[in-house]
C-alpha positions as CSV (number, residue, x, y, z in Angstrom):
1,G,-22.0,17.1,57.2
2,T,-20.7,14.2,55.3
3,E,-22.2,11.4,53.1
4,F,-20.9,8.5,51.0
5,L,-21.9,8.4,47.3
6,K,-21.7,5.9,44.6
7,G,-21.7,2.9,46.8
8,G,-18.9,4.3,49.0
9,E,-16.6,5.2,46.1
10,Q,-16.9,9.0,46.7
11,L,-17.2,11.1,49.9
12,L,-19.1,14.4,49.9
13,A,-18.5,17.0,52.6
14,V,-20.0,20.4,53.1
15,D,-18.5,23.4,54.9
16,S,-19.1,26.7,56.6
17,S,-18.1,28.6,53.4
18,G,-21.1,27.2,51.5
19,Q,-19.1,24.8,49.5
20,A,-19.4,21.0,48.8
21,H,-16.3,18.9,48.2
22,V,-16.1,15.5,46.7
23,W,-13.3,13.0,47.1
24,G,-12.8,9.8,45.2
25,I,-11.9,7.6,48.1
26,T,-11.4,4.2,46.6
27,E,-7.6,4.6,46.3
28,L,-7.5,6.5,49.7
29,L,-8.7,3.3,51.4
30,E,-5.7,1.3,50.1
31,A,-2.6,0.9,52.2
32,E,-0.4,1.3,49.2
33,Y,-1.6,4.9,48.6
34,W,-0.6,6.0,52.1
35,E,2.7,4.1,52.1
36,N,3.8,6.1,49.0
37,A,2.3,9.4,50.1
38,P,4.7,12.0,51.5
39,E,4.6,12.6,55.3
40,G,1.7,15.0,56.3
41,H,0.0,14.5,52.9
42,R,-3.7,15.5,52.9
43,P,-5.7,14.5,49.8
44,L,-7.5,17.5,48.1
45,P,-11.0,17.0,46.9
46,T,-11.4,16.0,43.3
47,L,-14.4,18.4,42.9
48,T,-15.5,21.6,44.8
49,H,-18.7,23.5,44.2
50,K,-20.1,26.7,45.7
51,L,-23.7,25.8,46.6
52,H,-24.9,28.3,49.2
53,D,-24.0,31.9,50.1
54,C,-23.7,31.0,53.7
55,S,-22.7,28.1,55.9
56,I,-23.9,24.6,54.9
57,F,-24.5,22.5,58.1
58,S,-26.1,19.4,56.7
59,V,-26.3,17.1,53.8
60,A,-28.4,14.0,52.9
61,V,-28.5,11.8,49.8
62,S,-31.5,10.1,48.3
63,S,-30.7,7.0,46.2
64,D,-27.5,8.6,44.8
65,R,-29.7,10.7,42.5
66,V,-30.5,13.8,44.7
67,I,-28.3,15.5,47.2
68,F,-29.9,17.8,49.7
69,T,-28.0,20.6,51.5
70,G,-29.1,22.6,54.4
71,G,-27.7,25.9,55.8
72,D,-28.5,29.2,57.3
73,D,-30.7,30.1,54.3
74,M,-32.7,27.2,53.0
75,V,-32.7,23.6,52.0
76,K,-31.6,23.0,48.4
77,A,-32.0,19.8,46.2
78,W,-29.3,19.1,43.7
79,D,-28.9,16.6,40.8
80,A,-26.2,14.3,42.3
81,L,-24.6,13.6,38.9
82,S,-24.0,17.3,38.4
83,L,-22.1,17.5,41.7
84,T,-20.1,14.3,41.2
85,T,-19.0,14.5,37.6
86,P,-15.9,16.5,36.6
87,G,-16.7,19.5,34.4
88,A,-20.4,19.4,35.2
89,T,-22.2,22.5,36.5
90,P,-24.3,22.0,39.6
91,K,-28.0,21.6,38.7
92,L,-30.3,23.0,41.3
93,L,-33.6,20.9,41.4
94,G,-35.5,23.0,44.0
95,T,-35.5,24.8,47.3
96,A,-37.5,24.9,50.5
97,S,-37.3,27.3,53.5
98,P,-38.4,26.4,57.0
99,P,-41.1,28.8,58.0
100,Q,-40.6,31.9,59.8
101,K,-42.2,32.1,63.2
102,T,-44.2,35.1,64.5
103,M,-42.7,36.5,67.6
104,G,-44.2,39.0,70.2
105,R,-46.1,41.9,68.8
106,G,-46.2,40.4,65.2
107,A,-42.4,40.5,64.6
108,M,-41.1,37.7,62.4
109,A,-38.2,35.6,63.4
110,G,-35.6,34.9,60.9
111,I,-35.5,31.8,58.8
112,P,-34.1,29.1,61.1
113,E,-30.9,27.3,60.0
114,T,-31.1,23.7,59.0
115,N,-28.7,21.7,61.2
116,G,-29.6,18.2,60.1
117,L,-31.1,16.4,57.2
118,A,-32.3,12.9,56.8
119,V,-34.3,11.0,54.1
120,S,-36.9,8.2,54.8
121,S,-35.9,4.7,53.8
122,D,-38.5,4.7,51.0
123,G,-36.9,8.0,49.7
124,K,-40.3,9.8,49.7
125,T,-39.7,12.3,52.6
126,L,-37.0,14.6,53.5
127,F,-36.7,15.7,57.2
128,A,-35.0,18.9,58.4
129,A,-33.8,19.5,62.0
130,C,-33.9,23.3,62.5
131,G,-32.7,26.1,64.7
132,D,-36.3,27.0,65.8
133,G,-36.7,23.8,67.8
134,S,-38.8,22.1,65.1
135,A,-38.3,19.4,62.5
136,Y,-40.0,19.7,59.2
137,A,-41.0,17.0,56.7
138,Y,-40.9,17.8,53.0
139,D,-41.9,15.7,49.9
140,A,-38.5,14.6,48.7
141,A,-39.5,14.9,45.0
142,T,-41.2,18.4,45.2
143,L,-39.8,20.0,48.4
144,Q,-43.5,20.8,49.4
145,A,-44.0,21.0,53.1
146,K,-45.8,17.9,54.6
147,G,-45.7,18.6,58.4
148,E,-44.0,20.1,61.4
149,F,-42.8,18.1,64.5
150,L,-43.2,20.3,67.6
151,G,-42.1,19.4,71.1
152,H,-38.5,20.4,71.7
153,T,-37.8,23.7,73.6
154,D,-34.4,24.6,72.0
155,Y,-32.7,24.3,68.7
156,L,-32.3,20.9,67.0
157,H,-28.8,19.6,66.3
158,C,-29.6,16.5,64.2
159,C,-32.1,14.0,62.9
160,T,-32.1,10.5,61.6
161,T,-34.7,8.1,60.2
162,Q,-35.8,4.6,61.2
163,G,-37.7,2.9,58.3
164,A,-40.3,4.7,56.4
165,N,-42.2,6.0,59.4
166,G,-39.7,6.7,62.2
167,L,-37.8,9.9,62.9
168,V,-35.4,10.7,65.7
169,T,-34.4,14.3,66.7
170,G,-31.8,15.5,69.1
171,S,-31.9,19.0,70.7
172,E,-30.0,21.5,72.7
173,D,-32.8,21.1,75.3
174,G,-31.0,17.8,76.3
175,T,-33.7,15.5,75.0
176,I,-34.1,13.0,72.1
177,R,-37.5,12.6,70.6
178,L,-38.8,9.5,68.8
179,W,-41.5,10.4,66.2
180,D,-44.2,8.5,64.3
181,T,-44.0,10.4,61.0
182,R,-47.6,9.5,60.1
183,S,-49.1,11.2,63.1
184,L,-46.4,13.8,63.8
185,K,-46.4,12.7,67.4
186,G,-43.3,12.0,69.4
187,E,-42.1,10.6,72.7
188,E,-39.3,12.2,74.7
189,L,-36.2,10.5,75.9
190,S,-34.4,12.5,78.5
191,M,-30.7,12.4,79.0
192,P,-29.7,11.6,82.6
193,A,-28.3,14.5,84.5
194,G,-24.5,14.3,84.9
195,A,-24.4,11.3,82.5
196,P,-21.0,11.0,80.7
197,T,-21.1,12.1,77.1
198,G,-19.0,11.0,74.1
């Protein structure tokens, strides 16, 4: 996942080794930088932090103050300044784990991975699209669970928000769902069979 920070002056990217990387991109957007760079030059990040002990699949930013990361283990909230300031140590603000589901004969499924994260436009709610086919809503300030969005039949790839009360999820089941976050109810949009993708 990737996100712009500080009004587009920085780029944050997360990776499969549990790291977050930050680039100052203002100069990278200037033609002069690339005209003077040697052929094949690839700018290195200005900052790198180890944030998870597993893959990080998703990232979301709330008002340039909090950065949320989601991976195979849990969702974590970070102080944005601690991740974007040279010499600073990452400051963990909180964690949340999607719930484990009960399987046949009482066995517990593993904690589902978080494949997508999004923050409501009012900054009050964090949404997580997870590998168990559900999306979860958390209070963005406390990471306390607020609700679960049920309806997909396979794992979720992504989520995005529309205003303060709209959520969209995309699933491996071939559907997109539009949700009213106040009622936790959604409507399915099916992808046409054989439709071109990309």
